[in-house]
Every structure is written in structure tokens, then in C-alpha cells.
C-alpha positions as CSV (number, residue, x, y, z in Angstrom):
1,X,-0.1,6.4,37.2
2,X,0.4,6.8,33.5
3,X,-0.5,3.5,31.8
4,X,2.0,4.0,28.9
5,X,-0.8,3.7,26.3
6,X,-1.1,7.3,25.7
7,X,2.2,9.1,26.2
8,X,2.0,12.7,25.2
9,X,4.2,13.8,22.3
10,X,3.3,17.5,22.1
11,X,5.9,19.7,23.8
12,X,4.4,22.5,25.8
13,X,6.2,25.6,27.3
14,X,5.7,24.2,30.9
15,X,7.7,21.1,29.9
16,X,11.0,23.1,30.1
17,X,10.6,23.4,33.9
18,X,9.0,20.0,34.3
19,X,11.9,18.2,32.5
20,X,14.4,20.3,34.5
21,X,12.7,19.3,37.8
22,X,12.5,15.7,36.8
23,X,16.1,15.4,35.8
24,X,17.2,17.1,39.0
25,X,14.9,14.9,41.1
26,X,16.5,11.7,39.9
27,X,19.8,12.6,41.6
28,X,21.7,11.2,38.7
29,X,22.5,14.3,36.7
30,X,24.9,17.2,37.3
31,X,23.6,20.8,37.2
32,X,25.0,21.2,33.7
33,X,23.3,18.0,32.5
34,X,20.0,19.1,34.0
35,X,20.4,22.4,32.0
36,X,21.0,20.5,28.8
37,X,17.9,18.4,29.3
38,X,15.8,21.6,29.6
39,X,17.6,23.2,26.6
40,X,16.6,20.3,24.3
41,X,12.9,21.0,25.3
42,X,13.4,24.7,24.5
43,X,15.0,23.8,21.2
44,X,12.0,21.6,20.3
45,X,9.6,24.5,21.2
46,X,11.6,27.0,19.1
47,X,12.3,24.8,16.0
48,X,9.7,22.1,16.1
49,X,10.5,18.9,14.2
50,X,13.5,20.7,12.6
51,X,15.2,20.5,16.0
52,X,15.7,16.8,15.5
53,X,14.4,16.0,19.0
54,X,11.3,13.9,19.6
55,X,9.8,13.6,23.0
56,X,7.5,11.3,25.0
57,X,6.0,12.7,28.2
58,X,4.4,10.6,30.9
59,X,2.3,12.8,33.0
60,X,-0.9,12.3,35.0
61,X,-3.0,15.4,35.6
62,X,-4.7,13.6,38.4
63,X,-1.5,13.5,40.4
64,X,0.7,16.6,40.9
65,X,0.0,19.3,38.3
66,X,3.1,20.3,36.3
67,X,5.1,17.3,37.3
68,X,6.2,14.6,34.9
69,X,6.3,10.9,35.9
70,X,8.8,10.3,33.2
71,X,10.0,11.3,29.8
72,X,12.2,10.3,26.9
73,X,14.0,12.2,24.2
74,X,15.2,10.6,21.0
75,X,16.2,11.6,17.5
76,X,17.8,10.6,14.2
77,X,21.6,10.7,14.5
78,X,22.9,13.4,12.1
79,X,24.6,11.9,9.0
80,X,23.0,8.5,9.4
81,X,20.1,7.1,7.4
82,X,18.3,5.0,10.1
83,X,20.3,5.2,13.4
84,X,18.7,6.9,16.4
85,X,20.0,8.3,19.6
86,X,18.1,7.9,22.8
87,X,19.2,11.2,24.3
88,X,17.3,11.0,27.6
89,X,15.1,8.7,29.5
90,X,14.2,9.5,33.1
91,X,11.5,8.4,35.6
92,X,10.6,10.4,38.7
93,X,11.8,8.6,41.9
94,X,8.2,8.4,43.1
95,X,7.2,6.3,40.1
96,X,10.3,4.2,39.6
97,X,10.1,0.4,39.7
98,X,6.6,0.2,38.2
99,X,7.7,-0.4,34.6
100,X,7.3,3.2,33.3
101,X,10.9,3.4,32.0
102,X,10.4,0.2,30.1
103,X,7.2,1.4,28.6
104,X,8.7,4.7,27.6
105,X,11.6,2.9,26.0
106,X,9.4,0.4,24.1
107,X,7.2,3.2,22.8
108,X,10.4,5.1,21.6
109,X,11.5,2.0,19.8
110,X,8.1,1.5,18.2
111,X,8.1,5.1,17.0
112,X,11.6,4.8,15.7
113,X,10.7,1.7,13.8
114,X,7.7,3.5,12.3
115,X,10.1,6.3,11.1
116,X,12.3,3.6,9.4
117,X,14.9,3.4,12.2
118,X,17.0,0.3,12.4
119,X,19.0,0.9,15.5
120,X,18.9,2.7,18.8
121,X,22.0,3.9,20.6
122,X,22.0,5.0,24.3
123,X,25.0,6.2,26.3
124,X,25.5,6.3,30.0
125,X,28.2,6.6,32.6
126,X,30.4,3.9,33.9
127,X,30.2,5.2,37.5
128,X,28.9,2.8,40.1
129,X,25.8,5.0,40.5
130,X,24.8,4.0,37.0
131,X,24.9,0.2,37.5
132,X,21.1,0.1,37.6
133,X,20.9,2.1,34.4
134,X,23.2,-0.2,32.6
135,X,21.3,-3.3,33.9
136,X,18.0,-1.6,32.7
137,X,19.3,-1.4,29.1
138,X,20.5,-5.0,29.2
139,X,17.1,-6.2,30.5
140,X,15.5,-4.3,27.6
141,X,17.6,-6.2,25.0
142,X,20.4,-3.7,24.6
143,X,24.0,-4.9,24.1
144,X,27.2,-3.0,25.1
145,X,28.4,-1.7,21.8
146,X,31.4,0.2,23.1
147,X,33.1,1.4,26.3
148,X,35.3,4.4,26.2
149,X,37.6,4.5,29.2
150,X,37.8,7.8,31.2
151,X,35.5,9.5,28.6
152,X,33.6,11.8,31.0
153,X,36.6,12.1,33.3
154,X,39.1,10.0,35.2
155,X,37.4,6.8,36.3
156,X,34.2,7.7,34.5
157,X,33.8,5.5,31.4
158,X,31.2,6.0,28.7
159,X,29.1,3.0,27.8
160,X,27.2,2.9,24.5
161,X,24.3,0.5,24.4
162,X,22.9,-0.7,21.1
163,X,19.7,-2.4,20.1
164,X,19.0,-3.4,16.5
165,X,15.3,-3.0,15.6
166,X,13.8,-5.9,13.6
């Protein structure tokens, strides 16, 4: 399994399908959300750093070729000086529970700090299915910054988690 020491940052053309497959495999995301995850990779390929999207990829060529164990996508929030969105973080179900998500998140935070970032914002759903996701952010030192009732739809609140970087 990927150790977390050497996450890949270079986006390659095959990452479009790999991210799409990973997002779908988690069972958490709708078809439109899976498509958006892949679109962000495509945008990074087309526009490079100007896309505003940075990626970390956890893959292990010794396992299943073309499959990601996990990935994260983050970027500077437009019109801010030092606030970053964590757009996506996902770990393949076969590798969940081994700390890969935490390592991805910690490496994102380290990289954001190095870029002068002072805060990270992550949003997720209020559905019962996302209880483990919300607890993950809390275990990683994130606080609930806001809850927007019925944001995604009736009964589906939006949670925004915040972590100030020291």
C-alpha cells in the first residue's frame, strides 16, 4: 500500500478514468458528482496550474495498474488571499481504514501551509451516509464552521468544516 511519503502530484491523462472509477467505487457520490470529479482532472490537464486545482494521487503500481488507492484535490478559494478548499478526498474501499485518508489530508495541509495558506475548508453532506466523513474531519482537527439546512435538497444539509493552519 502507498506509504503516504511520496504521493504523486503530476496529473496524467489516465487519471481522468482512475478518479472517475475511484469516486464511483466509494458508493458515496452520485453520477453527476463522479463526472465533476473527473472534469476537475481534465481541467488540470488542459490548463495546468492556471486551473486552480492541485492534486495528490496515491497509487501503487505493484497493485492494480491504473487504479488509485486514493486522491485529494484542493485549491485556493477564488477572491481570498490564503483560504483553501479541499474539493475532494477519497480512498478506495479496499484500502479504507489504514490511515491513507488521514495521510492524504495531512499532506494537503502541509502543501497548503507551504503556499501561504492559513485555512482549509471542506464541505460534505448531512445525510446519515456521511456520518463517518464528518467524524473523519473532526478526528483530523476540523471544526464545524457552518451548517446550511436543506442545501443539497430537502433533508440534505451542507456541513462546512474548517481548520486553521498554524
